[in-house]
All heavy atoms as TSV, in Angstrom:
chain	resi	resn	atom	element	x	y	z
A	1	MET	N	N	12.575	-8.926	-20.602
A	1	MET	CA	C	12.680	-10.367	-20.676
A	1	MET	C	C	13.963	-10.817	-19.986
A	1	MET	O	O	15.033	-10.279	-20.236
A	1	MET	CB	C	12.704	-10.798	-22.133
A	1	MET	CG	C	12.812	-12.271	-22.324
A	1	MET	SD	S	12.375	-12.520	-23.989
A	1	MET	CE	C	13.037	-13.852	-24.602
A	2	GLN	N	N	13.834	-11.793	-19.123
A	2	GLN	CA	C	14.976	-12.286	-18.362
A	2	GLN	C	C	15.817	-13.222	-19.229
A	2	GLN	O	O	15.284	-14.026	-19.988
A	2	GLN	CB	C	14.469	-13.025	-17.134
A	2	GLN	CG	C	15.565	-13.480	-16.224
A	2	GLN	CD	C	15.019	-14.155	-14.980
A	2	GLN	OE1	O	13.833	-14.340	-14.828
A	2	GLN	NE2	N	15.903	-14.529	-14.096
A	3	LYS	N	N	17.136	-13.119	-19.111
A	3	LYS	CA	C	18.038	-13.967	-19.879
A	3	LYS	C	C	18.795	-14.894	-18.951
A	3	LYS	O	O	19.057	-14.555	-17.799
A	3	LYS	CB	C	19.017	-13.112	-20.670
A	3	LYS	CG	C	18.324	-12.267	-21.702
A	3	LYS	CD	C	19.302	-11.590	-22.595
A	3	LYS	CE	C	18.518	-10.764	-23.593
A	3	LYS	NZ	N	19.219	-10.499	-24.790
A	4	LEU	N	N	19.143	-16.052	-19.463
A	4	LEU	CA	C	19.918	-17.028	-18.705
A	4	LEU	C	C	21.386	-16.633	-18.757
A	4	LEU	O	O	21.991	-16.577	-19.832
A	4	LEU	CB	C	19.719	-18.430	-19.279
A	4	LEU	CG	C	20.500	-19.565	-18.640
A	4	LEU	CD1	C	20.149	-19.698	-17.163
A	4	LEU	CD2	C	20.228	-20.864	-19.359
A	5	VAL	N	N	21.947	-16.305	-17.604
A	5	VAL	CA	C	23.357	-15.934	-17.497
A	5	VAL	C	C	23.954	-16.619	-16.271
A	5	VAL	O	O	23.240	-17.056	-15.381
A	5	VAL	CB	C	23.552	-14.403	-17.365
A	5	VAL	CG1	C	23.133	-13.687	-18.634
A	5	VAL	CG2	C	22.827	-13.852	-16.170
A	6	ARG	N	N	25.280	-16.693	-16.256
A	6	ARG	CA	C	25.989	-17.203	-15.078
A	6	ARG	C	C	26.341	-16.006	-14.200
A	6	ARG	O	O	27.148	-15.168	-14.587
A	6	ARG	CB	C	27.261	-17.940	-15.495
A	6	ARG	CG	C	26.969	-19.191	-16.279
A	6	ARG	CD	C	28.210	-19.985	-16.664
A	6	ARG	NE	N	29.064	-19.232	-17.571
A	6	ARG	CZ	C	30.320	-18.896	-17.311
A	6	ARG	NH1	N	30.908	-19.223	-16.182
A	6	ARG	NH2	N	31.021	-18.214	-18.189
A	7	PRO	N	N	25.707	-15.889	-13.022
A	7	PRO	CA	C	25.938	-14.706	-12.170
A	7	PRO	C	C	27.365	-14.664	-11.621
A	7	PRO	O	O	28.022	-15.694	-11.470
A	7	PRO	CB	C	24.913	-14.870	-11.049
A	7	PRO	CG	C	24.609	-16.311	-11.016
A	7	PRO	CD	C	24.784	-16.831	-12.407
A	8	MET	N	N	27.816	-13.463	-11.332
A	8	MET	CA	C	29.157	-13.287	-10.771
A	8	MET	C	C	29.198	-13.649	-9.289
A	8	MET	O	O	30.239	-14.016	-8.769
A	8	MET	CB	C	29.625	-11.836	-10.964
A	8	MET	CG	C	29.754	-11.428	-12.424
A	8	MET	SD	S	30.891	-12.464	-13.363
A	8	MET	CE	C	32.429	-11.900	-12.712
A	9	SER	N	N	28.059	-13.558	-8.593
A	9	SER	CA	C	28.018	-13.900	-7.172
A	9	SER	C	C	27.201	-15.175	-6.983
A	9	SER	O	O	26.344	-15.493	-7.797
A	9	SER	CB	C	27.393	-12.758	-6.369
A	9	SER	OG	O	26.055	-12.564	-6.775
A	10	GLY	N	N	27.489	-15.901	-5.932
A	10	GLY	CA	C	26.745	-17.111	-5.622
A	10	GLY	C	C	27.232	-18.340	-6.353
A	10	GLY	O	O	26.548	-19.353	-6.384
A	11	ARG	N	N	28.405	-18.266	-6.929
A	11	ARG	CA	C	28.956	-19.397	-7.675
A	11	ARG	C	C	29.577	-20.431	-6.748
A	11	ARG	O	O	30.082	-20.091	-5.689
A	11	ARG	CB	C	30.069	-18.929	-8.614
A	11	ARG	CG	C	29.619	-18.073	-9.730
A	11	ARG	CD	C	30.815	-17.711	-10.577
A	11	ARG	NE	N	30.392	-17.044	-11.793
A	11	ARG	CZ	C	31.182	-16.823	-12.811
A	11	ARG	NH1	N	32.434	-17.196	-12.765
A	11	ARG	NH2	N	30.729	-16.220	-13.873
A	12	MET	N	N	29.562	-21.666	-7.193
A	12	MET	CA	C	30.339	-22.720	-6.535
A	12	MET	C	C	31.512	-23.088	-7.446
A	12	MET	O	O	32.648	-23.080	-7.023
A	12	MET	CB	C	29.492	-23.957	-6.252
A	12	MET	CG	C	28.540	-23.739	-5.120
A	12	MET	SD	S	29.447	-23.512	-3.605
A	12	MET	CE	C	28.364	-24.256	-2.471
A	13	ILE	N	N	31.209	-23.426	-8.683
A	13	ILE	CA	C	32.260	-23.749	-9.649
A	13	ILE	C	C	32.247	-22.716	-10.771
A	13	ILE	O	O	33.117	-21.871	-10.858
A	13	ILE	CB	C	32.091	-25.181	-10.209
A	13	ILE	CG1	C	32.199	-26.200	-9.079
A	13	ILE	CG2	C	33.130	-25.468	-11.292
A	13	ILE	CD1	C	31.920	-27.617	-9.473
A	14	ALA	N	N	31.235	-22.788	-11.633
A	14	ALA	CA	C	31.187	-21.879	-12.773
A	14	ALA	C	C	29.946	-21.007	-12.786
A	14	ALA	O	O	29.820	-20.127	-13.613
A	14	ALA	CB	C	31.255	-22.674	-14.072
A	15	GLY	N	N	29.012	-21.266	-11.902
A	15	GLY	CA	C	27.801	-20.469	-11.840
A	15	GLY	C	C	26.654	-20.993	-12.685
A	15	GLY	O	O	25.640	-20.319	-12.825
A	16	VAL	N	N	26.812	-22.196	-13.250
A	16	VAL	CA	C	25.758	-22.755	-14.103
A	16	VAL	C	C	24.488	-23.005	-13.293
A	16	VAL	O	O	23.403	-22.554	-13.668
A	16	VAL	CB	C	26.234	-24.050	-14.801
A	16	VAL	CG1	C	25.085	-24.705	-15.544
A	16	VAL	CG2	C	27.386	-23.746	-15.744
A	17	CYS	N	N	24.591	-23.713	-12.197
A	17	CYS	CA	C	23.404	-24.017	-11.386
A	17	CYS	C	C	22.815	-22.748	-10.772
A	17	CYS	O	O	21.588	-22.612	-10.685
A	17	CYS	CB	C	23.748	-25.021	-10.287
A	17	CYS	SG	S	24.080	-26.676	-10.920
A	18	ALA	N	N	23.662	-21.820	-10.367
A	18	ALA	CA	C	23.165	-20.552	-9.820
A	18	ALA	C	C	22.402	-19.776	-10.884
A	18	ALA	O	O	21.359	-19.186	-10.600
A	18	ALA	CB	C	24.311	-19.723	-9.274
A	19	GLY	N	N	22.891	-19.795	-12.100
A	19	GLY	CA	C	22.205	-19.106	-13.191
A	19	GLY	C	C	20.878	-19.741	-13.538
A	19	GLY	O	O	19.882	-19.048	-13.751
A	20	VAL	N	N	20.850	-21.066	-13.604
A	20	VAL	CA	C	19.605	-21.776	-13.892
A	20	VAL	C	C	18.597	-21.528	-12.770
A	20	VAL	O	O	17.421	-21.284	-13.027
A	20	VAL	CB	C	19.869	-23.281	-14.094
A	20	VAL	CG1	C	18.574	-24.067	-14.141
A	20	VAL	CG2	C	20.680	-23.513	-15.359
A	21	ALA	N	N	19.055	-21.583	-11.525
A	21	ALA	CA	C	18.172	-21.348	-10.385
A	21	ALA	C	C	17.609	-19.939	-10.416
A	21	ALA	O	O	16.421	-19.730	-10.153
A	21	ALA	CB	C	18.926	-21.597	-9.080
A	22	GLN	N	N	18.441	-18.985	-10.733
A	22	GLN	CA	C	17.990	-17.590	-10.816
A	22	GLN	C	C	16.967	-17.438	-11.939
A	22	GLN	O	O	15.972	-16.735	-11.791
A	22	GLN	CB	C	19.202	-16.695	-11.066
A	22	GLN	CG	C	18.943	-15.225	-11.043
A	22	GLN	CD	C	20.230	-14.439	-11.248
A	22	GLN	OE1	O	21.016	-14.756	-12.145
A	22	GLN	NE2	N	20.458	-13.453	-10.419
A	23	TYR	N	N	17.187	-18.115	-13.054
A	23	TYR	CA	C	16.302	-18.027	-14.213
A	23	TYR	C	C	14.922	-18.611	-13.924
A	23	TYR	O	O	13.907	-18.046	-14.320
A	23	TYR	CB	C	16.949	-18.738	-15.404
A	23	TYR	CG	C	16.186	-18.605	-16.689
A	23	TYR	CD1	C	16.198	-17.413	-17.400
A	23	TYR	CD2	C	15.451	-19.664	-17.195
A	23	TYR	CE1	C	15.499	-17.274	-18.581
A	23	TYR	CE2	C	14.750	-19.540	-18.374
A	23	TYR	CZ	C	14.783	-18.351	-19.069
A	23	TYR	OH	O	14.082	-18.226	-20.243
A	24	ILE	N	N	14.876	-19.771	-13.219
A	24	ILE	CA	C	13.580	-20.401	-12.932
A	24	ILE	C	C	13.066	-20.061	-11.535
A	24	ILE	O	O	12.062	-20.622	-11.093
A	24	ILE	CB	C	13.617	-21.928	-13.161
A	24	ILE	CG1	C	14.642	-22.613	-12.267
A	24	ILE	CG2	C	13.873	-22.240	-14.607
A	24	ILE	CD1	C	14.641	-24.120	-12.375
A	25	LYS	N	N	13.780	-19.172	-10.849
A	25	LYS	CA	C	13.364	-18.625	-9.548
A	25	LYS	C	C	13.219	-19.691	-8.460
A	25	LYS	O	O	12.175	-19.813	-7.822
A	25	LYS	CB	C	12.074	-17.829	-9.699
A	25	LYS	CG	C	12.223	-16.598	-10.572
A	25	LYS	CD	C	10.906	-15.903	-10.778
A	25	LYS	CE	C	11.026	-14.647	-11.583
A	25	LYS	NZ	N	11.613	-14.722	-12.870
A	26	ILE	N	N	14.294	-20.475	-8.275
A	26	ILE	CA	C	14.373	-21.417	-7.163
A	26	ILE	C	C	15.678	-21.176	-6.424
A	26	ILE	O	O	16.541	-20.443	-6.891
A	26	ILE	CB	C	14.268	-22.898	-7.615
A	26	ILE	CG1	C	15.447	-23.277	-8.523
A	26	ILE	CG2	C	12.936	-23.178	-8.279
A	26	ILE	CD1	C	15.545	-24.764	-8.808
A	27	ASP	N	N	15.824	-21.823	-5.279
A	27	ASP	CA	C	17.056	-21.701	-4.502
A	27	ASP	C	C	18.196	-22.419	-5.234
A	27	ASP	O	O	18.004	-23.531	-5.734
A	27	ASP	CB	C	16.826	-22.331	-3.123
A	27	ASP	CG	C	17.988	-22.086	-2.203
A	27	ASP	OD1	O	18.157	-20.950	-1.743
A	27	ASP	OD2	O	18.724	-23.057	-1.945
A	28	PRO	N	N	19.379	-21.820	-5.317
A	28	PRO	CA	C	20.502	-22.455	-6.002
A	28	PRO	C	C	20.893	-23.808	-5.413
A	28	PRO	O	O	21.345	-24.698	-6.140
A	28	PRO	CB	C	21.649	-21.455	-5.851
A	28	PRO	CG	C	20.995	-20.155	-5.610
A	28	PRO	CD	C	19.718	-20.454	-4.898
A	29	THR	N	N	20.694	-23.990	-4.117
A	29	THR	CA	C	21.024	-25.271	-3.493
A	29	THR	C	C	20.163	-26.389	-4.061
A	29	THR	O	O	20.650	-27.499	-4.289
A	29	THR	CB	C	20.844	-25.180	-1.963
A	29	THR	OG1	O	21.639	-24.103	-1.477
A	29	THR	CG2	C	21.253	-26.462	-1.290
A	30	ILE	N	N	18.910	-26.101	-4.313
A	30	ILE	CA	C	18.016	-27.102	-4.902
A	30	ILE	C	C	18.491	-27.459	-6.309
A	30	ILE	O	O	18.534	-28.635	-6.678
A	30	ILE	CB	C	16.563	-26.592	-4.906
A	30	ILE	CG1	C	16.065	-26.459	-3.473
A	30	ILE	CG2	C	15.655	-27.515	-5.713
A	30	ILE	CD1	C	14.736	-25.768	-3.335
A	31	ALA	N	N	18.858	-26.457	-7.091
A	31	ALA	CA	C	19.355	-26.712	-8.448
A	31	ALA	C	C	20.624	-27.564	-8.407
A	31	ALA	O	O	20.787	-28.483	-9.207
A	31	ALA	CB	C	19.621	-25.399	-9.164
A	32	ARG	N	N	21.517	-27.281	-7.468
A	32	ARG	CA	C	22.757	-28.062	-7.346
A	32	ARG	C	C	22.469	-29.504	-6.944
A	32	ARG	O	O	23.078	-30.439	-7.482
A	32	ARG	CB	C	23.683	-27.406	-6.324
A	32	ARG	CG	C	24.241	-26.095	-6.797
A	32	ARG	CD	C	25.155	-25.456	-5.765
A	32	ARG	NE	N	25.539	-24.135	-6.206
A	32	ARG	CZ	C	25.205	-23.008	-5.602
A	32	ARG	NH1	N	24.504	-23.032	-4.482
A	32	ARG	NH2	N	25.589	-21.852	-6.087
A	33	LEU	N	N	21.546	-29.691	-6.001
A	33	LEU	CA	C	21.193	-31.047	-5.571
A	33	LEU	C	C	20.553	-31.840	-6.701
A	33	LEU	O	O	20.884	-33.013	-6.911
A	33	LEU	CB	C	20.254	-30.998	-4.366
A	33	LEU	CG	C	20.888	-30.634	-3.037
A	33	LEU	CD1	C	19.806	-30.434	-1.980
A	33	LEU	CD2	C	21.860	-31.701	-2.593
A	34	VAL	N	N	19.640	-31.218	-7.432
A	34	VAL	CA	C	18.989	-31.902	-8.552
A	34	VAL	C	C	20.029	-32.279	-9.604
A	34	VAL	O	O	20.037	-33.399	-10.119
A	34	VAL	CB	C	17.870	-31.026	-9.152
A	34	VAL	CG1	C	17.380	-31.580	-10.476
A	34	VAL	CG2	C	16.719	-30.905	-8.166
A	35	TRP	N	N	20.924	-31.362	-9.928
A	35	TRP	CA	C	21.958	-31.639	-10.933
A	35	TRP	C	C	22.862	-32.782	-10.463
A	35	TRP	O	O	23.181	-33.681	-11.237
A	35	TRP	CB	C	22.791	-30.387	-11.188
A	35	TRP	CG	C	23.652	-30.529	-12.410
A	35	TRP	CD1	C	24.819	-31.215	-12.518
A	35	TRP	CD2	C	23.386	-30.010	-13.692
A	35	TRP	NE1	N	25.296	-31.134	-13.790
A	35	TRP	CE2	C	24.441	-30.397	-14.535
A	35	TRP	CE3	C	22.357	-29.227	-14.210
A	35	TRP	CZ2	C	24.486	-30.034	-15.868
A	35	TRP	CZ3	C	22.427	-28.870	-15.541
A	35	TRP	CH2	C	23.475	-29.275	-16.355
A	36	ALA	N	N	23.256	-32.764	-9.204
A	36	ALA	CA	C	24.128	-33.818	-8.667
A	36	ALA	C	C	23.423	-35.169	-8.684
A	36	ALA	O	O	24.020	-36.181	-9.085
A	36	ALA	CB	C	24.563	-33.462	-7.248
A	37	LEU	N	N	22.173	-35.213	-8.263
A	37	LEU	CA	C	21.432	-36.475	-8.252
A	37	LEU	C	C	21.215	-37.005	-9.664
A	37	LEU	O	O	21.370	-38.212	-9.907
A	37	LEU	CB	C	20.098	-36.306	-7.529
A	37	LEU	CG	C	20.200	-36.086	-6.024
A	37	LEU	CD1	C	18.824	-35.767	-5.441
A	37	LEU	CD2	C	20.807	-37.303	-5.335
A	38	LEU	N	N	20.858	-36.135	-10.589
A	38	LEU	CA	C	20.704	-36.570	-11.973
A	38	LEU	C	C	22.015	-37.091	-12.539
A	38	LEU	O	O	22.045	-38.106	-13.245
A	38	LEU	CB	C	20.181	-35.425	-12.844
A	38	LEU	CG	C	18.712	-35.088	-12.717
A	38	LEU	CD1	C	18.385	-33.835	-13.527
A	38	LEU	CD2	C	17.845	-36.240	-13.170
A	39	SER	N	N	23.102	-36.406	-12.234
A	39	SER	CA	C	24.409	-36.831	-12.737
A	39	SER	C	C	24.822	-38.173	-12.161
A	39	SER	O	O	25.382	-39.011	-12.866
A	39	SER	CB	C	25.468	-35.785	-12.413
A	39	SER	OG	O	25.219	-34.605	-13.141
A	40	LEU	N	N	24.546	-38.378	-10.886
A	40	LEU	CA	C	24.948	-39.628	-10.240
A	40	LEU	C	C	24.105	-40.822	-10.685
A	40	LEU	O	O	24.640	-41.903	-10.938
A	40	LEU	CB	C	24.861	-39.493	-8.717
A	40	LEU	CG	C	25.941	-38.662	-8.058
A	40	LEU	CD1	C	25.629	-38.486	-6.580
A	40	LEU	CD2	C	27.303	-39.314	-8.225
A	41	PHE	N	N	22.801	-40.635	-10.764
A	41	PHE	CA	C	21.917	-41.774	-10.959
A	41	PHE	C	C	21.375	-41.942	-12.364
A	41	PHE	O	O	20.958	-43.038	-12.729
A	41	PHE	CB	C	20.750	-41.703	-9.969
A	41	PHE	CG	C	21.199	-41.800	-8.544
A	41	PHE	CD1	C	21.117	-40.713	-7.703
A	41	PHE	CD2	C	21.749	-42.977	-8.048
A	41	PHE	CE1	C	21.544	-40.798	-6.388
A	41	PHE	CE2	C	22.181	-43.072	-6.746
A	41	PHE	CZ	C	22.080	-41.982	-5.914
A	42	MET	N	N	21.364	-40.887	-13.178
A	42	MET	CA	C	20.758	-41.019	-14.498
A	42	MET	C	C	21.713	-40.690	-15.646
A	42	MET	O	O	21.694	-41.363	-16.663
A	42	MET	CB	C	19.517	-40.131	-14.602
A	42	MET	CG	C	18.419	-40.507	-13.636
A	42	MET	SD	S	16.963	-39.507	-13.840
A	42	MET	CE	C	16.247	-40.273	-15.273
A	43	LEU	N	N	22.513	-39.674	-15.474
A	43	LEU	CA	C	23.333	-39.195	-16.582
A	43	LEU	C	C	24.772	-39.699	-16.543
A	43	LEU	O	O	25.420	-39.787	-17.575
A	43	LEU	CB	C	23.327	-37.665	-16.611
A	43	LEU	CG	C	21.958	-36.992	-16.749
A	43	LEU	CD1	C	22.095	-35.493	-16.603
A	43	LEU	CD2	C	21.327	-37.352	-18.070
A	44	GLY	N	N	25.275	-40.004	-15.373
A	44	GLY	CA	C	26.660	-40.447	-15.253
A	44	GLY	C	C	27.623	-39.381	-15.725
A	44	GLY	O	O	27.485	-38.205	-15.419
A	45	ILE	N	N	28.600	-39.795	-16.502
A	45	ILE	CA	C	29.607	-38.868	-17.021
A	45	ILE	C	C	28.975	-37.841	-17.946
A	45	ILE	O	O	29.493	-36.737	-18.108
A	45	ILE	CB	C	30.769	-39.622	-17.714
A	45	ILE	CG1	C	31.960	-38.696	-17.985
A	45	ILE	CG2	C	30.299	-40.272	-18.997
A	45	ILE	CD1	C	32.691	-38.271	-16.756
A	46	GLY	N	N	27.825	-38.164	-18.519
A	46	GLY	CA	C	27.108	-37.221	-19.375
A	46	GLY	C	C	26.705	-35.968	-18.613
A	46	GLY	O	O	26.651	-34.886	-19.187
A	47	GLY	N	N	26.399	-36.104	-17.323
A	47	GLY	CA	C	26.042	-34.953	-16.512
A	47	GLY	C	C	27.189	-33.979	-16.379
A	47	GLY	O	O	26.998	-32.761	-16.440
A	48	VAL	N	N	28.384	-34.510	-16.225
A	48	VAL	CA	C	29.580	-33.665	-16.139
A	48	VAL	C	C	29.828	-32.981	-17.484
A	48	VAL	O	O	30.131	-31.789	-17.544
A	48	VAL	CB	C	30.807	-34.495	-15.708
A	48	VAL	CG1	C	32.065	-33.658	-15.736
A	48	VAL	CG2	C	30.582	-35.106	-14.341
A	49	LEU	N	N	29.668	-33.731	-18.560
A	49	LEU	CA	C	29.874	-33.153	-19.886
A	49	LEU	C	C	28.824	-32.077	-20.191
A	49	LEU	O	O	29.155	-31.038	-20.774
A	49	LEU	CB	C	29.842	-34.245	-20.952
A	49	LEU	CG	C	30.983	-35.249	-20.871
A	49	LEU	CD1	C	30.794	-36.344	-21.900
A	49	LEU	CD2	C	32.334	-34.583	-21.047
A	50	LEU	N	N	27.573	-32.307	-19.782
A	50	LEU	CA	C	26.539	-31.288	-19.970
A	50	LEU	C	C	26.841	-30.036	-19.164
A	50	LEU	O	O	26.593	-28.920	-19.622
A	50	LEU	CB	C	25.172	-31.847	-19.579
A	50	LEU	CG	C	24.526	-32.788	-20.574
A	50	LEU	CD1	C	23.250	-33.382	-19.987
A	50	LEU	CD2	C	24.243	-32.083	-21.878
A	51	TYR	N	N	27.386	-30.209	-17.950
A	51	TYR	CA	C	27.746	-29.055	-17.129
A	51	TYR	C	C	28.844	-28.242	-17.821
A	51	TYR	O	O	28.765	-27.015	-17.898
A	51	TYR	CB	C	28.223	-29.505	-15.746
A	51	TYR	CG	C	28.422	-28.350	-14.793
A	51	TYR	CD1	C	27.385	-27.903	-14.000
A	51	TYR	CD2	C	29.644	-27.691	-14.706
A	51	TYR	CE1	C	27.551	-26.829	-13.132
A	51	TYR	CE2	C	29.821	-26.618	-13.847
A	51	TYR	CZ	C	28.770	-26.201	-13.063
A	51	TYR	OH	O	28.934	-25.132	-12.221
A	52	ILE	N	N	29.852	-28.918	-18.335
A	52	ILE	CA	C	30.951	-28.225	-19.031
A	52	ILE	C	C	30.436	-27.519	-20.273
A	52	ILE	O	O	30.817	-26.377	-20.561
A	52	ILE	CB	C	32.089	-29.217	-19.356
A	52	ILE	CG1	C	32.741	-29.697	-18.060
A	52	ILE	CG2	C	33.108	-28.590	-20.294
A	52	ILE	CD1	C	33.709	-30.840	-18.223
A	53	LEU	N	N	29.547	-28.170	-20.998
A	53	LEU	CA	C	28.956	-27.556	-22.185
A	53	LEU	C	C	28.150	-26.310	-21.809
A	53	LEU	O	O	28.253	-25.266	-22.466
A	53	LEU	CB	C	28.069	-28.568	-22.909
A	53	LEU	CG	C	27.482	-28.133	-24.230
A	53	LEU	CD1	C	28.582	-27.873	-25.247
A	53	LEU	CD2	C	26.529	-29.191	-24.746
A	54	ALA	N	N	27.366	-26.402	-20.735
A	54	ALA	CA	C	26.603	-25.243	-20.263
A	54	ALA	C	C	27.540	-24.123	-19.826
A	54	ALA	O	O	27.259	-22.945	-20.049
A	54	ALA	CB	C	25.677	-25.655	-19.118
A	55	TRP	N	N	28.662	-24.482	-19.200
A	55	TRP	CA	C	29.667	-23.512	-18.767
A	55	TRP	C	C	30.175	-22.710	-19.969
A	55	TRP	O	O	30.375	-21.503	-19.902
A	55	TRP	CB	C	30.799	-24.256	-18.093
A	55	TRP	CG	C	31.867	-23.443	-17.426
A	55	TRP	CD1	C	32.086	-22.115	-17.497
A	55	TRP	CD2	C	32.874	-23.962	-16.570
A	55	TRP	NE1	N	33.180	-21.762	-16.735
A	55	TRP	CE2	C	33.684	-22.887	-16.158
A	55	TRP	CE3	C	33.182	-25.227	-16.099
A	55	TRP	CZ2	C	34.766	-23.041	-15.304
A	55	TRP	CZ3	C	34.269	-25.382	-15.256
A	55	TRP	CH2	C	35.040	-24.300	-14.855
A	56	ILE	N	N	30.362	-23.399	-21.080
A	56	ILE	CA	C	30.880	-22.756	-22.284
A	56	ILE	C	C	29.804	-21.908	-22.967
A	56	ILE	O	O	30.077	-20.799	-23.425
A	56	ILE	CB	C	31.425	-23.823	-23.261
A	56	ILE	CG1	C	32.649	-24.501	-22.643
A	56	ILE	CG2	C	31.745	-23.226	-24.622
A	56	ILE	CD1	C	33.101	-25.747	-23.363
A	57	ILE	N	N	28.568	-22.422	-23.012
A	57	ILE	CA	C	27.509	-21.780	-23.791
A	57	ILE	C	C	26.841	-20.615	-23.070
A	57	ILE	O	O	26.579	-19.570	-23.679
A	57	ILE	CB	C	26.444	-22.819	-24.199
A	57	ILE	CG1	C	27.053	-23.817	-25.186
A	57	ILE	CG2	C	25.217	-22.152	-24.788
A	57	ILE	CD1	C	26.149	-24.969	-25.520
A	58	ILE	N	N	26.560	-20.750	-21.772
A	58	ILE	CA	C	25.838	-19.712	-21.034
A	58	ILE	C	C	26.797	-18.557	-20.731
A	58	ILE	O	O	27.832	-18.761	-20.105
A	58	ILE	CB	C	25.241	-20.274	-19.728
A	58	ILE	CG1	C	24.265	-21.412	-20.030
A	58	ILE	CG2	C	24.541	-19.167	-18.937
A	58	ILE	CD1	C	23.778	-22.154	-18.799
A	59	PRO	N	N	26.449	-17.354	-21.164
A	59	PRO	CA	C	27.362	-16.216	-20.952
A	59	PRO	C	C	27.385	-15.767	-19.491
A	59	PRO	O	O	26.442	-15.990	-18.736
A	59	PRO	CB	C	26.770	-15.116	-21.834
A	59	PRO	CG	C	25.334	-15.456	-21.948
A	59	PRO	CD	C	25.242	-16.953	-21.884
A	60	GLU	N	N	28.499	-15.124	-19.123
A	60	GLU	CA	C	28.612	-14.550	-17.783
A	60	GLU	C	C	27.765	-13.297	-17.681
A	60	GLU	O	O	27.560	-12.590	-18.676
A	60	GLU	CB	C	30.064	-14.175	-17.480
A	60	GLU	CG	C	30.905	-15.317	-17.030
A	60	GLU	CD	C	32.242	-14.849	-16.502
A	60	GLU	OE1	O	32.737	-13.780	-16.914
A	60	GLU	OE2	O	32.791	-15.562	-15.664
A	61	GLU	N	N	27.314	-13.027	-16.483
A	61	GLU	CA	C	26.556	-11.807	-16.217
A	61	GLU	C	C	27.423	-10.586	-16.546
A	61	GLU	O	O	28.590	-10.529	-16.182
A	61	GLU	CB	C	26.170	-11.796	-14.728
A	61	GLU	CG	C	25.376	-10.625	-14.280
A	61	GLU	CD	C	25.039	-10.748	-12.802
A	61	GLU	OE1	O	25.954	-11.028	-11.994
A	61	GLU	OE2	O	23.876	-10.567	-12.475
A	62	GLY	N	N	26.869	-9.660	-17.273
A	62	GLY	CA	C	27.593	-8.445	-17.634
A	62	GLY	C	C	28.373	-8.542	-18.927
A	62	GLY	O	O	28.910	-7.542	-19.378
A	63	SER	N	N	28.453	-9.734	-19.523
A	63	SER	CA	C	29.173	-9.846	-20.783
A	63	SER	C	C	28.278	-9.400	-21.936
A	63	SER	O	O	27.065	-9.409	-21.846
A	63	SER	CB	C	29.641	-11.277	-21.018
A	63	SER	OG	O	28.537	-12.130	-21.207
A	64	VAL	N	N	28.899	-8.992	-23.013
A	64	VAL	CA	C	28.166	-8.565	-24.200
A	64	VAL	C	C	28.002	-9.779	-25.098
A	64	VAL	O	O	28.966	-10.424	-25.472
A	64	VAL	CB	C	28.925	-7.452	-24.938
A	64	VAL	CG1	C	28.201	-7.044	-26.210
A	64	VAL	CG2	C	29.151	-6.282	-24.022
A	65	TYR	N	N	26.753	-10.069	-25.430
A	65	TYR	CA	C	26.479	-11.207	-26.329
A	65	TYR	C	C	25.376	-10.900	-27.276
A	65	TYR	O	O	24.642	-10.013	-27.216
A	65	TYR	CB	C	26.184	-12.483	-25.549
A	65	TYR	CG	C	25.063	-12.382	-24.551
A	65	TYR	CD1	C	23.776	-12.752	-24.906
A	65	TYR	CD2	C	25.296	-11.927	-23.251
A	65	TYR	CE1	C	22.753	-12.665	-23.990
A	65	TYR	CE2	C	24.264	-11.845	-22.337
A	65	TYR	CZ	C	22.995	-12.211	-22.724
A	65	TYR	OH	O	21.980	-12.140	-21.817
């Protein structure tokens, strides 16, 4: 079973979008664009806060959890 993790490679900031993209099997650029558009037009500052929360909650690849 595949787990949602923040990969060590392919990161831009914290690896949240890269991890989500890897989990749902899409290109990381698409995940980043969708996240940016949602943050700009629908979520506002909430999008940034959700990203930080995901950064804290989603474990790094190779960590023990």
